C-alpha positions as CSV (number, residue, x, y, z in Angstrom):
1,M,-92.5,-55.6,151.6
2,A,-89.9,-53.3,153.1
3,H,-87.1,-55.4,151.8
4,E,-88.6,-55.6,148.3
5,L,-89.3,-51.8,148.0
6,R,-85.9,-50.7,149.5
7,V,-84.2,-51.4,146.2
8,Y,-86.5,-48.7,144.7
9,H,-85.6,-46.3,147.5
10,V,-89.0,-46.6,149.1
11,A,-89.2,-46.8,152.9
12,V,-91.9,-48.8,154.6
13,V,-92.5,-48.3,158.3
14,S,-95.3,-49.0,160.7
15,L,-96.1,-45.9,162.7
16,Y,-97.7,-46.6,166.1
17,P,-99.6,-43.4,167.1
18,G,-100.4,-44.2,170.7
19,L,-103.7,-43.1,172.2
20,S,-105.4,-40.2,170.4
21,G,-108.1,-38.0,171.8
22,P,-111.1,-39.4,169.8
23,S,-110.2,-43.1,170.5
24,V,-109.6,-42.4,174.2
25,C,-113.0,-40.6,174.5
26,S,-114.8,-43.7,173.3
27,K,-113.3,-45.9,176.1
28,P,-115.9,-46.3,178.9
29,D,-113.4,-47.8,181.4
30,G,-112.1,-44.4,182.6
31,F,-108.5,-45.7,182.8
32,H,-107.2,-43.5,180.0
33,Q,-106.2,-39.9,180.7
34,L,-106.7,-37.4,177.9
35,G,-103.8,-35.3,179.2
36,N,-101.4,-37.9,177.9
37,S,-103.0,-38.5,174.5
38,E,-101.8,-37.5,171.1
39,S,-103.7,-35.2,168.7
40,P,-104.2,-36.1,165.0
41,Q,-102.0,-33.1,164.2
42,F,-99.2,-34.6,166.2
43,I,-99.4,-37.8,164.2
44,G,-99.5,-35.8,161.0
45,R,-96.3,-34.0,162.1
46,A,-94.7,-37.4,162.7
47,V,-95.5,-38.5,159.2
48,T,-94.2,-35.2,157.8
49,A,-91.0,-35.6,159.7
50,L,-90.6,-39.1,158.3
51,A,-91.2,-37.9,154.7
52,A,-88.6,-35.1,155.2
53,D,-86.0,-37.4,156.8
54,S,-83.1,-38.0,154.4
55,Q,-82.2,-41.1,156.4
56,V,-85.6,-42.7,156.3
57,L,-84.4,-45.7,154.5
58,E,-82.4,-46.6,157.6
59,K,-85.8,-47.0,159.4
60,T,-87.4,-49.2,156.7
61,G,-89.0,-52.3,158.1
62,Q,-89.3,-50.9,161.6
63,V,-92.2,-50.2,163.9
64,L,-91.8,-46.6,165.0
65,V,-93.6,-45.0,168.0
66,A,-94.7,-41.5,167.2
67,A,-93.8,-40.2,170.7
68,E,-90.3,-41.6,170.4
69,L,-89.9,-40.2,166.9
70,A,-91.0,-36.8,168.2
71,V,-88.2,-36.8,170.7
72,N,-85.6,-37.2,167.9
73,T,-87.2,-34.6,165.5
74,A,-88.3,-31.1,165.6
75,S,-92.0,-32.2,165.3
76,R,-92.6,-31.8,169.0
77,T,-93.9,-28.5,170.3
78,S,-95.3,-27.5,173.6
79,T,-98.5,-26.0,172.1
80,Q,-99.8,-29.3,170.6
81,N,-101.0,-32.5,172.2
82,N,-97.9,-34.5,172.8
83,P,-97.4,-37.4,175.1
84,S,-95.6,-36.7,178.3
85,H,-92.1,-38.1,178.5
């Protein structure tokens, strides 16, 4: 799909959000730590950063990790739930 839509200047990516607070809370095993989870707002900022990226077509067809994307964009702040790197 990414290849077919690229000719129309449409980027297609798969965004891996990592563990988010609500999904972590539903895990009974106790192995997940909420301190290293991502908030829904953080994921939204990753999507916004992709939408605003003038070079997004270079990323088409890729699987992107939200935490790695945040390192390379201004979407990461110390006041929101971001994964520790």
